[in-house]
C-alpha positions in Angstrom: 183.8 -174.9 85.9 183.7 -173.9 82.3 180.2 -173.4 80.8 179.5 -173.1 77.1 178.3 -169.7 76.0 174.5 -169.2 75.9 173.0 -169.1 72.4 172.3 -165.6 71.1 168.7 -164.3 71.6 166.9 -164.1 68.2 165.6 -160.7 67.2 161.9 -160.2 67.9 159.5 -161.1 65.1 158.2 -158.2 63.1 155.2 -158.4 60.9 155.7 -157.5 57.3 154.5 -154.0 56.5 150.9 -153.7 55.2 150.6 -152.5 51.7 150.1 -148.7 51.5 146.5 -147.5 51.6 145.4 -145.3 48.7 145.3 -141.7 49.9 141.7 -141.2 49.0 140.7 -144.1 51.2 142.3 -142.6 54.3 140.3 -141.0 57.1 141.7 -137.4 56.5 140.9 -137.7 52.8 137.3 -138.8 53.5 136.8 -135.9 55.9 138.3 -133.5 53.4 135.9 -134.6 50.6 133.0 -134.0 52.9 134.2 -130.6 54.0 134.8 -129.6 50.3 131.2 -130.3 49.3 129.8 -126.9 50.5 132.9 -125.0 49.2 132.4 -126.3 45.7 128.6 -125.9 46.0 129.1 -122.2 46.5 131.0 -122.0 43.2 128.6 -124.2 41.2 125.6 -126.2 42.6 126.0 -128.9 40.0 129.7 -129.5 40.8 128.8 -129.5 44.5 126.3 -132.2 43.8 128.8 -134.3 41.9 131.3 -134.0 44.8 128.6 -134.9 47.3 128.1 -138.2 45.3 131.8 -138.9 45.4 132.1 -138.1 49.1 129.2 -140.5 49.9 130.9 -143.3 47.9 134.2 -142.8 49.8 132.3 -142.8 53.1 130.9 -146.2 52.4 133.6 -147.9 50.3 136.1 -150.0 52.3 135.7 -147.8 55.3 136.3 -149.2 58.8 134.0 -146.6 60.4 131.0 -147.9 62.3 127.8 -147.9 60.4 126.3 -145.1 62.6 129.3 -142.9 61.9 128.9 -143.5 58.1 125.2 -142.6 58.3 126.0 -139.4 60.3 128.7 -138.4 57.8 126.4 -139.0 54.8 123.6 -136.8 56.4 126.2 -134.2 57.3 127.5 -134.0 53.8 124.0 -133.5 52.3 123.2 -130.9 55.0 126.4 -128.9 54.2 125.4 -128.8 50.5 121.8 -127.8 51.3 123.0 -125.0 53.4 124.8 -123.3 50.5 122.2 -123.8 47.8 120.5 -120.5 47.0 116.9 -120.0 48.0 114.4 -120.5 45.1 112.6 -117.3 44.0 109.1 -116.9 45.5 105.7 -117.2 43.9 106.8 -119.4 41.0 108.5 -116.9 38.6 106.8 -116.2 35.4 108.2 -114.1 32.6 107.8 -110.3 32.3 109.8 -110.1 29.1 110.1 -112.3 26.1 113.0 -112.8 23.7 113.6 -114.7 20.5 116.6 -116.6 21.9 119.1 -114.7 19.9 119.9 -112.0 22.4 118.5 -109.1 20.3 116.5 -107.6 23.2 118.2 -105.1 25.4 117.5 -102.9 28.4 116.6 -103.4 32.1 113.6 -104.9 33.7 111.7 -102.9 36.2 108.1 -104.1 36.2 106.3 -103.6 39.5 105.2 -106.6 41.7 103.3 -106.8 44.9 105.6 -107.1 47.9 105.3 -109.7 50.6 103.6 -107.1 52.9 100.9 -106.4 50.3 100.1 -110.1 50.3 99.3 -109.7 54.0 96.7 -107.0 53.1 98.8 -103.8 52.9 98.2 -101.5 49.9 101.8 -100.5 49.3 103.8 -101.9 46.4 107.5 -102.6 46.3 109.1 -102.5 42.8 110.9 -105.5 41.5 114.7 -105.1 41.6 116.2 -104.0 38.4 118.5 -106.4 36.5 120.4 -106.5 33.3 118.9 -108.3 30.3 120.4 -111.8 30.3 118.2 -113.2 27.5 120.0 -115.0 24.7 123.0 -115.8 27.0 124.0 -119.3 27.9 122.4 -120.2 31.2 125.6 -120.8 33.1 127.0 -117.5 32.0 123.7 -115.7 32.9 123.8 -117.2 36.3 127.4 -116.2 37.0 126.7 -112.6 36.0 123.5 -112.4 38.1 125.2 -113.9 41.1 128.0 -111.4 40.8 125.3 -108.7 40.8 124.0 -109.9 44.1 121.0 -111.9 43.0 119.9 -115.3 44.4 119.5 -117.2 41.1 117.0 -119.9 40.1 116.2 -121.5 36.7 113.6 -123.7 35.1 112.7 -125.2 31.7 110.8 -122.6 29.8 109.1 -125.1 27.5 106.3 -127.6 28.0 108.4 -130.7 27.8 109.3 -130.9 31.5 112.9 -131.8 30.9 115.3 -131.2 33.8 118.2 -128.8 33.4 121.5 -130.5 34.0 124.3 -129.1 31.9 123.5 -125.4 32.0 126.1 -124.6 29.3 123.8 -126.4 26.9 120.8 -124.1 27.7 119.9 -120.6 26.6 118.0 -118.0 28.6 114.6 -117.0 27.1 112.8 -115.4 30.0 113.8 -113.7 33.3 111.9 -112.4 36.3 113.2 -110.6 39.4 111.6 -110.6 42.8 112.2 -110.6 46.6 112.3 -113.2 49.2 110.6 -112.9 52.5 114.0 -111.9 54.0 114.3 -109.0 51.5 116.9 -110.8 49.3 116.6 -109.9 45.6 116.2 -112.9 43.3 116.1 -113.6 39.6 114.6 -116.7 37.9 115.6 -117.7 34.4 113.4 -119.7 32.0 115.7 -121.5 29.5 115.5 -123.9 26.5 118.1 -126.2 25.1 120.7 -124.5 23.0 119.7 -124.2 19.4 116.0 -124.4 20.1 113.7 -121.3 19.5 112.1 -119.7 22.5 108.4 -120.3 23.1 106.0 -117.4 22.8 105.4 -117.5 26.6 107.2 -119.1 29.5 106.0 -122.7 29.8 104.6 -122.8 26.2 105.4 -125.1 23.3 108.6 -124.6 21.4 107.8 -123.4 17.9 109.9 -125.8 16.0 110.3 -125.1 12.3 108.4 -127.3 9.9 109.9 -129.5 7.2 109.4 -127.6 3.9 108.0 -128.9 0.7 111.1 -130.1 -1.2 109.6 -132.5 -3.8 111.2 -132.1 -7.2 113.7 -129.5 -6.0 117.3 -130.2 -6.8 119.5 -131.7 -4.1 121.6 -128.6 -3.9 118.5 -126.3 -3.4 116.8 -128.7 -1.0 120.0 -129.2 1.1 120.3 -125.5 1.5 116.7 -125.0 2.6 117.1 -127.6 5.3 120.3 -126.1 6.7 118.8 -122.7 6.6 116.2 -123.8 9.2 119.1 -123.3 11.7 118.2 -126.5 13.5 119.8 -129.3 11.5 123.6 -129.4 11.1 124.9 -129.7 7.6 126.4 -133.2 8.1 123.0 -134.5 9.3 121.4 -134.0 5.9 122.0 -137.2 3.8 121.1 -138.2 0.3 119.7 -141.6 -0.8 118.1 -143.0 -3.9 114.3 -143.0 -4.5 114.6 -146.3 -6.4 116.0 -149.4 -4.7 118.1 -150.5 -7.7 119.5 -147.1 -8.4 122.9 -145.8 -7.2 124.0 -142.2 -6.4 127.0 -141.0 -8.4 130.0 -139.5 -6.6 129.4 -136.5 -4.3 129.0 -133.3 -6.3 127.7 -135.2 -9.3 124.1 -135.4 -8.1 123.6 -131.8 -7.4 120.9 -131.6 -10.1 119.1 -134.8 -9.1 115.6 -134.2 -7.9 114.0 -134.9 -4.5 111.1 -137.4 -4.4 110.7 -138.2 -0.7 111.8 -136.5 2.5 112.2 -137.9 6.0 110.8 -136.2 8.1 107.8 -135.6 5.8 106.6 -132.2 4.8 105.2 -130.1 7.7 106.7 -132.4 10.4 108.6 -130.7 13.3 112.3 -130.4 12.7 113.9 -130.6 16.2 117.4 -130.7 17.7 119.2 -133.9 16.7 117.0 -134.6 13.7 118.6 -136.4 10.8 117.1 -135.5 7.4 117.1 -137.9 4.5 116.3 -136.7 0.9 115.6 -139.5 -1.6 116.7 -138.5 -5.0 116.2 -139.5 -8.6 117.9 -138.7 -11.9 115.8 -136.0 -13.6 115.1 -138.3 -16.6 113.5 -141.0 -14.5 111.0 -139.0 -12.5 109.7 -139.9 -9.1 107.9 -143.2 -8.3 104.2 -143.0 -8.6 102.4 -143.6 -5.2 100.1 -146.2 -6.7 102.8 -148.4 -8.3 102.6 -152.1 -7.9 105.9 -152.3 -6.2 104.6 -150.0 -3.5 107.3 -149.1 -1.0 110.0 -150.9 -3.0 110.1 -149.0 -6.3 112.6 -150.1 -8.9 113.7 -148.8 -12.3 113.3 -150.9 -15.4 116.1 -153.5 -15.7 115.4 -155.7 -18.7 118.3 -158.1 -18.2 117.9 -158.1 -14.4 121.6 -157.6 -13.7 121.0 -154.9 -11.0 122.0 -152.1 -13.4 119.0 -150.0 -14.4 118.5 -149.7 -18.1 119.2 -145.9 -18.1 122.7 -146.6 -16.9 123.4 -150.0 -18.5 125.2 -149.7 -21.8 124.1 -153.3 -22.5 120.5 -153.4 -21.3 119.9 -156.8 -23.1 123.0 -158.6 -21.9 122.9 -159.9 -18.4 126.7 -160.6 -18.4 127.7 -157.0 -19.2 126.8 -153.8 -17.4 128.3 -150.4 -16.7 130.8 -151.8 -14.3 131.9 -154.8 -16.5 131.5 -153.8 -20.1 133.6 -156.8 -21.2 131.7 -159.4 -19.2 131.2 -160.4 -15.6 134.1 -162.4 -14.0 132.2 -165.6 -13.8 131.0 -165.5 -17.4 132.4 -167.6 -20.2 134.2 -166.2 -23.2 131.0 -165.9 -25.2 130.0 -162.6 -23.7 131.0 -159.2 -25.0 133.6 -160.4 -27.4 135.8 -161.8 -24.7 138.5 -164.0 -26.2 139.6 -167.3 -24.9 143.2 -167.4 -24.0 143.2 -170.7 -22.3 141.9 -171.8 -19.0 138.2 -172.1 -19.8 137.7 -169.2 -22.2 139.5 -166.2 -20.6 137.9 -162.8 -20.6 139.1 -159.2 -20.9 138.6 -156.8 -18.0 140.6 -153.6 -18.4 140.2 -151.0 -15.7 138.1 -153.2 -13.4 138.8 -154.4 -9.9 138.9 -158.0 -11.0 142.2 -157.5 -13.0 
């Protein structure tokens, strides 16, 4: 008996492929970031810390691991970094040498210091290990050189402001002190200040910031140079302004002989890193505002026609419709001002070489 052929068996159902996982979210990548923490920490502690933060983020972000595994991996990453961070120098490093922050001092340090055994009651002394003079160098460079010389390196803020040191390339070494650990490892500790700041007289002291000089009635050119010569304020952070509210500075280079009336910061104030200096100027013929003026903190020059153009600059001090910018009349004035002639359309006016024409 003839039977019809059996229908073909359909192919088994296959799930569509899942979208590819980003490589840094894979398990091998997460483990690799954790293992790289101590390696980078050996090169630079700060970079090792940054990688530790990244590794912890990857451990917890979109990770199918169980919570206990994530906690163990986090603790392990921190322990790996802590294992390679150099030991801090003992007995709180204080300076044995001072520098002016410019690297002018030279020579080696070899001051004696009590050894660990003397602290236990013995009378012998162990000299401090000798080290090159790293004062005046960038902190990151000093650390690299000291580590290459076999020292365990520490650093701290040498001023009294208690700021933490983060970007070592922005700090300058002022003080250094060598010593020994209990395991007989030689150490060196650097006291540093922010780049551009002068060194304190002693480690942990106040920074001797320069004071704002007396610049009143000096020319802009002279005053500007004195501020820049403090070696703290950058040239583009010294700006000029007018001492009178209704006055206007001429183009740059044309007020070199104008005189200083007010400075900000004031005389004898500290000039620190990041300070902007403003010098308020006046034309020599006008003098500075008197402190007991009626207009107080808002001094203005005489302006008889009240057109915003002080009399000393206004060629028409009695005509409100004409000033130094519009000698032939303001745009909204009628043809009655300044000899303007009506050419139709409501008494037209003349405005050669102005922005209104």
